C-alpha positions in Angstrom: 20.5 23.6 4.3 18.5 23.2 0.7 15.1 22.5 1.0 15.6 19.1 -1.2 17.5 18.1 1.9 15.1 19.9 4.2 12.2 17.6 2.9 14.3 14.4 3.0 14.9 14.9 6.2 11.3 14.9 6.1 10.2 12.1 4.6 12.3 9.6 6.2 11.5 11.1 10.2 7.6 10.0 8.9 8.8 6.6 7.6 11.1 5.4 10.9 8.0 7.1 13.1 5.4 4.2 10.5 7.8 1.3 10.9 8.4 1.6 14.7 4.6 1.2 14.5 4.1 -1.7 12.8 7.5 -3.3 14.8 4.4 -3.7 17.9 2.9 -5.6 15.8 5.3 -7.9 13.8 3.2 -11.3 14.2 0.0 -9.5 11.6 1.0 -9.4 7.4 1.1 -5.4 6.3 0.3 -4.1 3.4 3.1 -2.4 2.1 2.4 0.3 -0.7 4.2 2.0 -3.0 4.0 5.1 -6.1 5.3 6.1 -7.9 4.3 9.2 -10.8 3.0 6.9 -13.0 2.2 3.3 -11.0 1.4 2.2 -7.6 1.7 -0.7 -5.8 1.0 -3.2 -2.9 1.6 -5.7 -1.4 1.0 -8.4 2.0 4.7 -9.4 3.9 4.8 -11.9 6.2 6.9 -9.6 8.7 8.2 -13.1 10.4 9.6 -14.4 7.1 10.0 -11.3 5.0 8.6 -12.5 2.2 5.6 -11.5 0.1 2.7 -13.3 -0.4 0.9 -11.5 -2.7 1.7 -8.4 -5.0 -0.3 -6.4 -6.8 0.2 -3.7 -9.4 -1.8 -1.3 -12.0 0.5 -2.5 -14.2 -1.7 -5.8 -14.0 -5.2 -4.4 -14.0 -6.4 -5.0 -17.6 -7.3 -1.3 -18.3 -6.1 -0.9 -21.4 -9.6 0.9 -23.1 -10.5 3.1 -20.0 -9.5 6.2 -19.1 -9.3 6.7 -15.4 -7.4 9.6 -13.5 -4.9 7.2 -11.4 -6.7 7.8 -7.9 -9.1 5.6 -9.7 -7.2 3.4 -10.6 -5.5 3.0 -7.2 -8.8 2.1 -5.8 -9.4 -1.0 -8.9 -5.9 -2.6 -6.9 -6.9 -1.9 -3.7 -9.3 -3.9 -4.5 -7.9 -6.9 -7.2 -5.3 -6.7 -3.6 -7.9 -7.4 -1.3 -9.7 -10.6 -3.6 -6.3 -12.3 -3.7 -5.8 -12.3 0.0 -9.5 -13.2 0.2 -8.7 -16.1 -2.1 -6.0 -17.0 0.2 -7.5 -16.2 3.6 -6.0 -13.5 4.4 -8.7 -11.1 6.7 -6.7 -8.9 8.8 -3.4 -6.5 8.2 -1.7 -3.3 9.1 -1.7 -0.9 6.8 2.5 0.3 6.3 2.8 3.8 3.9 6.4 4.5 3.4 7.3 8.2 3.8 3.3 8.3 2.0 1.6 10.2 3.2 -2.1 8.8 3.5 -4.3 11.3 1.4 -4.6 10.5 -2.8 -4.1 7.1 -4.1 -2.5 6.1 -1.3 -6.2 6.4 0.7 -7.5 5.7 -2.5 -6.2 2.0 -2.3 -6.9 1.3 1.5 -10.0 2.0 0.9 -11.0 0.0 -2.3 -9.0 -2.2 0.1 -11.4 -1.9 2.8 -14.2 -2.1 0.0 -12.5 -5.8 -0.8 -13.5 -6.6 3.0 -10.3 -6.9 4.3 -9.5 -4.7 7.9 -6.9 -2.8 7.7 
């Protein structure tokens, strides 16, 4: 078994475990996070209908002259997501981190959303 296959098995198991916990709370909305090497995005999804209510990415931020780290950008994305959620009266969601561990940019995005008074 190669190293790549072992890593993929671990991430798939983590993803399945996280999503299984979320199925118990199908009535609530979920905050799904996606990150790549360059970008990060978060979206609030209605589990009943499967529709995306809010989508925020670091590409939506206007940060042309600012020099920020990826973690700081992720925190700003979380704050912007919380602001948009507040406008349409969403105040509580469940975190769907997928196969990502809760540290670094994922943690920064959720902390930014919590600072924007979104209950996770």
